[in-house]
Structures are given as C-alpha cells and as structure tokens.
C-alpha positions as CSV (number, residue, x, y, z in Angstrom):
1,X,102.7,191.0,134.4
2,X,106.1,191.0,136.3
3,X,108.9,193.5,135.5
4,X,111.2,192.2,133.5
5,X,113.7,194.4,135.2
6,X,113.4,191.9,138.2
7,X,116.7,190.2,139.0
8,X,117.3,187.8,136.4
9,X,119.5,185.7,138.9
10,X,115.8,185.3,140.6
11,X,114.2,184.3,137.3
12,X,116.7,181.7,136.7
13,X,116.3,180.0,139.8
14,X,112.7,179.8,139.9
15,X,113.1,178.3,136.3
16,X,115.8,175.4,137.8
17,X,113.2,174.3,139.9
18,X,109.8,174.5,138.1
19,X,108.6,171.0,137.0
20,X,105.5,172.5,134.6
21,X,106.6,172.7,131.0
22,X,104.4,175.6,130.6
23,X,105.5,177.6,133.8
24,X,109.0,177.0,132.4
25,X,108.4,178.6,129.2
26,X,107.0,181.2,130.7
27,X,109.7,181.8,133.3
28,X,112.4,181.0,130.3
29,X,110.7,183.9,128.1
30,X,110.9,186.4,131.2
31,X,114.5,185.8,131.5
32,X,115.1,186.3,128.2
33,X,113.0,189.9,128.1
34,X,115.4,190.7,131.4
35,X,118.6,190.2,129.3
36,X,117.3,192.1,126.5
37,X,115.8,195.1,128.8
38,X,119.4,194.8,130.3
39,X,121.0,195.0,127.1
40,X,119.2,197.8,126.2
41,X,120.0,199.9,129.2
42,X,123.3,198.8,128.6
43,X,123.4,200.0,124.8
44,X,121.9,203.4,126.1
45,X,124.8,204.0,128.8
46,X,127.5,203.3,126.8
47,X,126.1,204.6,123.6
48,X,126.8,201.8,121.0
49,X,123.3,200.9,119.4
50,X,125.5,199.7,116.6
51,X,128.0,197.5,117.8
52,X,126.3,194.5,119.3
53,X,127.4,193.3,123.0
54,X,129.6,190.1,123.5
55,X,127.7,187.0,123.7
56,X,127.3,185.4,126.9
57,X,129.4,182.3,127.3
58,X,127.1,180.6,129.6
59,X,123.7,181.4,128.7
60,X,122.5,182.3,125.0
61,X,119.2,182.0,123.5
62,X,120.5,179.6,120.6
63,X,121.7,176.8,124.0
64,X,118.2,176.7,125.3
65,X,116.4,173.6,124.3
66,X,112.9,174.4,122.4
67,X,110.1,173.9,124.1
68,X,107.5,171.0,123.6
69,X,104.6,171.1,121.3
C-alpha cells in the first residue's frame, strides 16, 4: 500500500490524468488520506485537538463528485 504521506500534489497530478474510474477512485481516496494525515500532524504540532482547521476553499471532500456505482 502506498504511504499516505506521499506528496499530495503528486497524487493529485496522477488523478488528473487517470482515465480508469476504479483507479481514479483509489487515487482520490489516497488524496483524502494524505490530507487527513497532514491535518492530524498539524493538530499534533499546534496542540489544537478540539478546534478544526479551516477548510481548504479550493478542494473539499464535499466538492468531489460521487463515484459511479
């Protein structure tokens, strides 16, 4: 399994070029996990376990389309 600490930009670039829907879903999941891991590290670093980080206005999970069934 790929480490989720992989640079999110690399994962995003791969996703932007992926044509296979199943592979695209896997890449998007990796991207979400990379963001979750980054956010967890930030919370640990800044000691703010109770207050959420501001949402990224460019990319959020709710802005991603639902994968095909």
